C-alpha positions as a Markdown table, in Angstrom:
| # | Residue | x | y | z |
|---|---|---|---|---|
| 1 | Asp | -18.3 | 35.5 | -9.5 |
| 2 | Phe | -15.4 | 34.4 | -7.4 |
| 3 | Ser | -14.5 | 37.7 | -5.8 |
| 4 | Gly | -14.4 | 38.3 | -2.1 |
| 5 | Glu | -15.1 | 35.5 | 0.4 |
| 6 | Gly | -15.9 | 32.9 | -2.3 |
| 7 | Glu | -12.5 | 33.5 | -3.9 |
| 8 | Lys | -10.8 | 33.2 | -0.5 |
| 9 | Ala | -12.6 | 29.9 | 0.2 |
| 10 | Leu | -11.3 | 28.5 | -3.1 |
| 11 | Arg | -7.7 | 29.4 | -2.1 |
| 12 | Thr | -7.5 | 27.4 | 1.1 |
| 13 | Pro | -4.8 | 24.7 | 1.2 |
| 14 | Thr | -7.3 | 21.9 | 1.3 |
| 15 | Val | -9.2 | 23.1 | -1.7 |
| 16 | Leu | -6.0 | 23.8 | -3.7 |
| 17 | Arg | -4.6 | 20.4 | -2.8 |
| 18 | Thr | -7.9 | 18.7 | -3.8 |
| 19 | Met | -7.9 | 20.6 | -7.1 |
| 20 | Ala | -4.3 | 19.6 | -7.8 |
| 21 | Thr | -5.1 | 16.0 | -7.0 |
| 22 | Phe | -7.7 | 15.9 | -9.8 |
| 23 | Ala | -5.7 | 18.0 | -12.2 |
| 24 | Met | -2.2 | 16.6 | -12.1 |
| 25 | Ser | -0.2 | 13.4 | -12.0 |
| 26 | Asp | 3.4 | 12.4 | -12.6 |
| 27 | Asp | 3.6 | 10.2 | -15.7 |
| 28 | Ile | 6.4 | 8.1 | -17.0 |
| 29 | Gly | 6.2 | 6.3 | -20.3 |
| 30 | Leu | 8.1 | 3.3 | -21.7 |
| 31 | Tyr | 8.3 | 2.9 | -25.4 |
| 32 | Asp | 10.2 | 1.2 | -28.2 |
| 33 | Arg | 13.7 | 2.5 | -27.7 |
| 34 | Ser | 14.4 | 3.3 | -31.4 |
| 35 | Phe | 11.1 | 5.2 | -31.6 |
| 36 | Leu | 11.8 | 7.3 | -28.5 |
| 37 | Lys | 15.3 | 8.1 | -29.8 |
| 38 | Ala | 13.8 | 9.2 | -33.2 |
| 39 | Ala | 11.1 | 11.2 | -31.5 |
| 40 | Ile | 13.7 | 13.1 | -29.5 |
| 41 | Asp | 16.0 | 13.6 | -32.4 |
| 42 | Glu | 13.1 | 14.8 | -34.7 |
| 43 | Asp | 11.3 | 16.8 | -31.9 |
| 44 | Ile | 8.1 | 14.7 | -32.2 |
| 45 | Asp | 5.7 | 15.5 | -29.4 |
| 46 | Asp | 3.0 | 13.0 | -30.3 |
| 47 | Tyr | 3.9 | 9.7 | -28.8 |
| 48 | Thr | 0.6 | 8.2 | -29.8 |
| 49 | Val | 2.2 | 7.3 | -33.1 |
| 50 | Ala | 4.7 | 4.9 | -31.3 |
| 51 | Pro | 4.9 | 1.5 | -32.9 |
| 52 | Pro | 3.6 | -1.6 | -31.0 |
| 53 | Leu | 6.0 | -3.2 | -28.6 |
| 54 | Pro | 6.8 | -6.9 | -29.4 |
| 55 | Ser | 4.0 | -9.0 | -27.9 |
| 56 | Gly | 6.6 | -11.2 | -26.1 |
| 57 | Thr | 8.0 | -8.1 | -24.4 |
| 58 | Val | 4.5 | -7.0 | -23.3 |
| 59 | Ala | 3.8 | -10.4 | -21.8 |
| 60 | Leu | 7.1 | -10.4 | -20.0 |
| 61 | Val | 6.5 | -6.9 | -18.6 |
| 62 | Lys | 3.1 | -8.0 | -17.3 |
| 63 | Asp | 4.7 | -11.0 | -15.5 |
| 64 | Arg | 7.4 | -8.7 | -14.1 |
| 65 | Leu | 4.8 | -6.3 | -12.7 |
| 66 | Leu | 3.1 | -9.1 | -10.9 |
| 67 | Ser | 6.5 | -10.2 | -9.5 |
| 68 | Leu | 7.1 | -6.7 | -8.2 |
| 69 | Gly | 3.8 | -6.9 | -6.3 |
| 70 | Tyr | 1.5 | -5.0 | -8.6 |
| 71 | Met | -2.1 | -6.3 | -8.6 |
| 72 | Ile | -4.0 | -6.6 | -11.9 |
| 73 | Glu | -7.1 | -4.4 | -11.9 |
| 74 | Ser | -8.3 | -5.3 | -15.4 |
| 75 | Asp | -6.9 | -7.0 | -18.5 |
| 76 | Arg | -8.7 | -5.9 | -21.7 |
| 77 | Pro | -7.3 | -6.4 | -25.2 |
| 78 | Asp | -6.5 | -2.7 | -25.5 |
| 79 | Cys | -5.1 | -2.1 | -22.0 |
| 80 | Ala | -4.1 | -4.0 | -18.9 |
| 81 | Glu | -4.3 | -2.0 | -15.6 |
| 82 | Tyr | -2.1 | -2.7 | -12.6 |
| 83 | Ala | -2.1 | -1.1 | -9.2 |
| 84 | His | 0.7 | -0.9 | -6.7 |
| 85 | Pro | 0.0 | -2.7 | -3.4 |
| 86 | Asn | 0.3 | 0.5 | -1.5 |
| 87 | Gly | -3.2 | 1.8 | -2.4 |
| 88 | Ser | -2.7 | 5.1 | -0.6 |
| 89 | Trp | -0.2 | 6.0 | -3.3 |
| 90 | Gly | -2.6 | 5.6 | -6.3 |
| 91 | Leu | 0.3 | 4.4 | -8.4 |
| 92 | Gln | -1.0 | 2.6 | -11.5 |
| 93 | Val | 0.7 | 1.0 | -14.5 |
| 94 | Leu | -1.2 | 0.9 | -17.8 |
| 95 | Val | 0.0 | -1.6 | -20.4 |
| 96 | Phe | -0.9 | -0.6 | -23.9 |
| 97 | Ala | 0.3 | -2.2 | -27.1 |
| 98 | Ser | 2.8 | 0.6 | -27.7 |
| 99 | Glu | 3.4 | 2.0 | -24.2 |
| 100 | Ile | 3.9 | 1.1 | -20.6 |
| 101 | Ala | 2.6 | 4.1 | -18.6 |
| 102 | Phe | 3.3 | 4.7 | -15.0 |
| 103 | Thr | 1.0 | 7.3 | -13.4 |
| 104 | Val | 1.1 | 8.8 | -9.9 |
| 105 | Pro | -1.5 | 11.3 | -8.7 |
| 106 | Tyr | -0.1 | 14.1 | -6.5 |
| 107 | Trp | -1.6 | 12.8 | -3.2 |
| 108 | Asp | -0.2 | 13.2 | 0.3 |
| 109 | Asp | 2.8 | 10.8 | -0.1 |
| 110 | Ala | 3.4 | 11.5 | -3.8 |
| 111 | Asp | 7.2 | 11.8 | -3.4 |
| 112 | Ser | 7.5 | 8.2 | -2.2 |
| 113 | Ala | 5.1 | 6.9 | -4.9 |
| 114 | Ile | 7.0 | 8.8 | -7.6 |
| 115 | Ala | 10.3 | 7.4 | -6.4 |
| 116 | Gln | 8.9 | 3.9 | -6.5 |
| 117 | Ala | 7.4 | 4.4 | -10.0 |
| 118 | Lys | 10.7 | 5.8 | -11.3 |
| 119 | Asn | 12.6 | 2.9 | -9.9 |
| 120 | His | 10.3 | 0.3 | -11.4 |
| 121 | Ala | 10.1 | 2.1 | -14.7 |
| 122 | Arg | 13.9 | 2.3 | -14.9 |
| 123 | Leu | 14.1 | -1.4 | -14.0 |
| 124 | Leu | 11.7 | -2.4 | -16.8 |
| 125 | Ala | 13.4 | -0.1 | -19.3 |
| 126 | Leu | 16.8 | -1.7 | -18.6 |
| 127 | Glu | 15.5 | -5.2 | -18.3 |
| 128 | Phe | 13.5 | -5.2 | -21.5 |
| 129 | Gly | 15.5 | -2.7 | -23.6 |
| 130 | Leu | 12.8 | -0.1 | -23.6 |
| 131 | Gly | 13.1 | 3.7 | -23.9 |
| 132 | Leu | 11.9 | 5.8 | -20.9 |
| 133 | Ser | 10.5 | 9.3 | -21.0 |
| 134 | Asp | 9.6 | 11.2 | -17.8 |
| 135 | Gln | 8.0 | 14.5 | -19.1 |
| 136 | Gln | 8.0 | 16.1 | -15.6 |
| 137 | Asp | 11.7 | 16.0 | -14.9 |
| 138 | Gly | 13.0 | 15.4 | -18.5 |
| 139 | Glu | 14.7 | 12.1 | -17.7 |
| 140 | Leu | 15.2 | 10.0 | -20.9 |
| 141 | Ile | 16.7 | 6.6 | -21.4 |
| 142 | Cys | 16.9 | 5.8 | -25.1 |
C-alpha cells in the first residue's frame, strides 16, 4: 500500500530522478541506410531484423570511436562496448553486427551527453553512409 506518507516519500524529487535514471535513456541507432529507409517507408517497428553492416564498415567505426576518445570496455564477437571519456555522462556505444547504438542515461548532465552522442552519431552516419534513427526526437537520416 503506497497511500499516505509512503506515497509522498516515493514522490520526492530525489526518488523520482533515481527511478527515471534506471528506467530511461536516450537511444540513437545507426543502421544500413537502405534498411532504415525501407523500415520507415513500410512502417516497420522491429529494427532487430536489420541486415548486418559490412564488416569493413564495422571495423572502421570501431577505429573512429577510439579516435574520438571513446574507451573500449569489452570486445566480444556479438558486441563491442565503448564508453565516452566523461564517465559522469554514462554515454556508451554498443557496436553490433547490424547496429551501432548510442545510449545515454538521464543523469544530471544528460543534455550535454545527449548533444555529444547526437554529434558523434551524425558524424559516423555521414562518414560511413549509415542511416540514423533517434526515436526520442524523431530525427532520421536515411
